[in-house]
C-alpha positions in Angstrom: -26.8 29.4 44.2 -24.6 30.4 40.9 -25.4 28.8 37.3 -23.6 28.4 34.1 -25.8 28.1 31.0 -25.3 26.3 27.7 -27.8 27.1 25.4 -28.4 25.9 22.2 -25.7 22.9 21.7 -26.2 21.2 19.0 -25.4 17.3 18.6 -26.7 14.7 16.7 -27.8 10.9 17.7 -29.5 7.9 16.6 -32.8 8.4 18.3 -36.3 7.5 17.8 -38.8 4.7 17.8 -39.8 4.2 14.6 -37.5 2.5 12.1 -37.3 5.5 9.7 -35.8 7.4 12.5 -33.3 4.7 13.1 -31.1 5.0 9.8 -29.5 8.3 10.4 -28.4 10.6 13.1 -30.8 13.7 13.8 -29.9 17.0 15.2 -31.1 17.8 18.6 -30.5 20.9 20.8 -29.3 20.8 24.4 -29.6 23.8 26.7 -28.5 23.3 30.2 -28.3 24.7 33.4 -25.0 23.9 35.8 -25.6 24.8 39.6 -22.7 24.8 41.2 -20.6 27.5 43.4 -18.8 30.2 41.6 -17.6 32.2 44.1 -13.7 31.2 44.5 -13.8 31.9 40.4 -15.7 35.4 40.7 -13.0 36.5 43.6 -9.3 34.6 42.1 -10.4 35.6 38.2 -8.7 31.9 37.4 -9.6 29.6 35.0 -8.8 26.2 37.0 -11.5 27.6 40.2 -14.5 27.3 37.9 -16.3 25.0 36.0 -14.7 24.1 32.3 -18.0 24.0 30.0 -16.5 23.3 27.1 -15.6 19.8 28.7 -19.4 19.6 29.8 -20.3 20.2 26.4 -17.9 17.9 25.2 -19.4 15.1 27.6 -22.9 15.6 26.5 -22.0 15.4 22.9 -20.3 12.1 23.5 -23.3 10.5 25.2 -25.2 11.6 22.2 -23.2 10.3 19.8 -22.5 7.0 21.1 -26.3 6.3 22.6 -29.0 4.3 20.8 -32.1 5.2 22.8 -35.3 5.4 21.4 -36.7 8.1 23.6 -35.2 11.5 24.2 -36.2 11.0 28.0 -34.0 8.3 28.3 -31.3 10.4 26.4 -31.9 13.2 28.6 -31.5 11.1 31.5 -28.0 9.9 30.8 -26.7 13.0 29.6 -27.5 14.2 33.2 -25.6 11.0 34.8 -22.9 11.5 32.6 -22.4 15.0 34.0 -22.8 14.2 37.6 -19.8 11.6 37.3 -17.4 14.0 35.5 -18.4 17.4 37.4 -19.0 18.6 40.7 -22.4 20.1 40.4 -25.3 20.5 43.0 -27.9 20.6 40.6 -28.8 20.2 36.4 -31.3 21.6 34.4 -31.5 19.8 31.3 -33.8 20.3 28.2 -33.2 18.1 25.3 -35.2 19.4 22.1 -35.8 17.2 18.7 -36.6 20.0 16.5 -36.9 18.5 13.4 -39.4 15.8 14.1 -43.0 17.1 13.7 -43.7 18.8 10.6 -46.3 21.1 12.1 -44.2 21.9 15.2 -41.2 24.0 16.0 -40.0 21.5 18.5 -40.6 18.6 20.9 -38.9 18.8 24.0 -38.1 17.3 27.5 -36.6 19.0 30.7 -35.4 17.3 33.5 -34.2 19.1 36.7 -31.9 17.1 39.1 -29.8 17.4 42.2 -26.5 15.7 42.8 -27.4 12.3 44.7 -24.1 12.6 46.4 
């Protein structure tokens, strides 16, 4: 199965459980692997035969900026759902990182892998 990677996509979201986290948006980092058939694009060399990864990034950013989830688990799940609605993918692996949350840790993250239910 073919893959498209978007790595290190910075987005901002109102996310967190504690009151101090709900005051301002926080920086999050998204790494996503999009599983799809790229054979037609590989043979045709035409952009209309591939997945527009800029539109996928915009979709992820829109979910992040408009959400008010407390948990990164819920936000990651919503990102995956929104991507599946808008794009013809077979599977998605999405890692959502909250790098600035623990003073003594480089990063905290969740990672989900979901197959298209359709």
